[in-house]
C-alpha positions as CSV (number, residue, x, y, z in Angstrom):
1,M,112.4,87.0,105.5
2,G,110.4,89.9,106.9
3,F,107.4,88.9,104.8
4,L,107.4,85.4,106.1
5,L,107.8,86.6,109.7
6,A,104.8,88.9,109.2
7,L,102.7,86.0,107.9
8,V,103.6,83.9,110.9
9,R,102.5,86.8,113.2
10,I,99.3,87.3,111.4
11,Y,98.5,83.6,111.6
12,M,99.2,83.7,115.4
13,L,96.7,86.6,115.6
14,A,94.2,84.5,113.7
15,L,94.6,81.7,116.2
16,V,94.1,84.0,119.1
17,V,90.9,85.5,117.6
18,R,89.6,82.1,116.8
19,A,90.2,81.0,120.5
20,V,88.3,84.1,121.7
21,F,85.4,83.2,119.4
22,S,85.3,79.8,121.0
23,W,84.5,81.5,124.4
24,L,81.4,83.3,122.9
25,S,78.0,81.8,122.4
26,P,77.5,79.5,119.4
27,Q,75.4,82.1,117.4
28,H,78.5,84.3,117.3
29,R,80.4,81.5,115.5
30,Q,77.9,81.7,112.6
31,N,79.4,84.8,111.0
32,E,81.7,85.0,108.0
33,L,84.8,86.0,110.0
34,Y,84.6,82.9,112.2
35,A,84.1,80.7,109.1
36,F,87.2,82.3,107.5
37,L,89.3,81.8,110.6
38,H,88.1,78.3,111.0
39,S,89.0,77.5,107.4
40,I,92.6,78.8,107.7
41,T,93.4,77.5,111.2
42,E,91.7,74.1,111.3
43,P,94.3,72.4,109.0
44,V,97.0,73.3,111.7
45,L,94.8,72.7,114.8
46,R,93.3,69.3,113.8
47,P,96.5,67.3,113.7
48,I,97.5,68.8,117.1
49,R,94.1,67.8,118.5
50,N,94.5,64.3,117.2
51,V,97.8,63.9,119.1
52,L,97.1,66.0,122.2
53,P,94.4,64.9,124.5
54,A,92.0,67.6,125.8
55,P,92.3,67.6,129.6
56,Q,88.9,68.2,131.1
57,G,87.5,69.2,127.7
58,I,89.9,72.2,127.3
59,D,91.3,72.5,123.8
60,L,95.0,73.3,124.1
61,S,95.7,73.0,120.4
62,P,95.7,76.8,119.8
63,L,98.2,77.3,122.6
64,V,100.5,74.5,121.2
65,A,100.2,76.0,117.7
66,I,101.1,79.5,119.0
67,I,104.1,78.2,120.9
68,A,105.3,76.4,117.8
69,L,104.9,79.5,115.7
70,Q,106.8,81.5,118.3
71,I,109.7,79.1,118.0
72,L,109.5,79.4,114.2
73,S,109.5,83.2,114.6
74,S,112.6,83.0,116.8
75,L,114.3,80.7,114.2
76,L,113.5,83.1,111.4
77,L,114.9,86.1,113.4
78,G,118.0,84.2,114.1
79,L,118.7,83.5,110.4
């Protein structure tokens, strides 16, 4: 159970780092770290974006994903 909880927390960190990258200029998003983060987070974020509209162009999908992962963490801790 501890391993799964650690994976969830690492994934949340990946989502936060990807969100920070989105605030930087586009040339910063051309490095290998961003490409890796994009490849592991996009499969989760894309379905959220398809359902959740972006108010005023703000992508809230990382926030929704992090909240869902927090709930999952709480459930794992409760088991």
